[in-house]
N, C-alpha and C positions, 0 to 999 in steps of 0.2 A: 930557314925558319920553319918551325913545326907547330902545328896546332894540336894540343893535347886535350882530350875530354877528361875531366877530373871526376873522381869518385867522391862519395859523401865525406869520407875521412879527410881527404886532401882539401875539400871545400871548407870543412870546419877549421882546419889548421890555418888556412888563409884568412878566414873571417876573424880569427883570434888575433891577427896581426894588424887589423885596422879598427877604427872606431866610428867611422862615418859611412853612411849608406843612403840610398834612396828608398823611401817607403812609398809604395804605389797601391792604389785600389781604384775601382771603377764606381762612379756615381753619376746619375743624371746624364748618362750617355757619353761621359768623358772620363779619361784617365787622369787621376790626381796624383801627383808625385811631390814629395817633400823630402828635403835632406834631414836626416836624423842621426843622432849619436846612438850607439847600441852596444850591448855586451852579450856575449855568448854565455848561456846558462843551460847546462845539460843538453837537451835536444831542442832548445828554444832560443830565440833571439829576443832580448828584452830591450824595449825602447820606452821613452816617455812621451806621451801625447798630450797636447793641450785639448781643451774641449773644442770640437769642431768636426770637420769632415772625416778625418782619420778615426777619431774615437767613435763617431757614429757608425763607420764601416765595421769596426770591431763589435760594437753593440748589436748590429744587425746581422752578424755572422758572415759577412762577405769575405771572399778570398783576399788576402793581403800578400803582396810580393815585396820582398826586400832585396835590393841589388847593391852589391859592393864590388870594388875592384881596385886595382893599382896598376898604373901604366907608366912606362918609361919611354917617352916619345923619341928620345935620342937613340936608345938601343933598340927601339921598335919591339919591345917585349911587354908582357903584362898578363893579367888574369882578371877574370870576372866570375862572380858567383851570384846566383839567384836562389832565394828561399821563398817558397810559397806555402801558405797554410791559412787556416781559419784562426785568427788571433783571438786571444781572450784576455780579460783583465787579470793582472797578477795578484792583486790584493796586498794587504799590508804584511810586514815581516812576520807577524804572528801566524798568518794564514799560510804564507809561502816562505818559510825560513831559508836563508841562504841565497835568495834571489839577488843578483847583483844590481847595483844602481848604475845605469849608464851615466857616464860623465858628460852631462848636457852642457854644451858650450854656450847656448843662448840663455839669456836671463828671462826665463819664462815665468809668468805669474803663478800658474798652478798646473801641475801635470799629473797624469795618471799612468802608472806603469802598465805596460801591455806586453804580452809575450806572443811571438809569432812562432808556432811550432815548425820545425824543419820537416814538414810533411813531404815536400818535393824539393830536392836540392840538386842544382845543376851547376857546373862550372867548366870553364875553358881557360887554357893558358897558351900563350904564344911565347915560344922561347927559341933560342939558337940551338 
């Protein structure tokens, strides 16, 4: 087995293969993590956030980290990618045309599209 450090292009290609990740930020001395559906758009990751801690973190300009991966326990292979940046509100389609809608699995009452810029992108892959 080998551990490979991935470059930004490889990380982006892997992110485009999955639609679920963990969104994390710090608040009140604790790390808050929630699973989210996402879509890659240009140099950003678009998620939909309900009103609460994550949206507050965006509004306050805190760093946000998104982590995704895929693992095969039987083959003992897999990859992980993290994206960190200061997220911002996407706005409606007139303001930001072409921004994708993440396919949100949960039936959420009201969401706001948020983009996490791929400011820092890191990834690793374990393979045979």
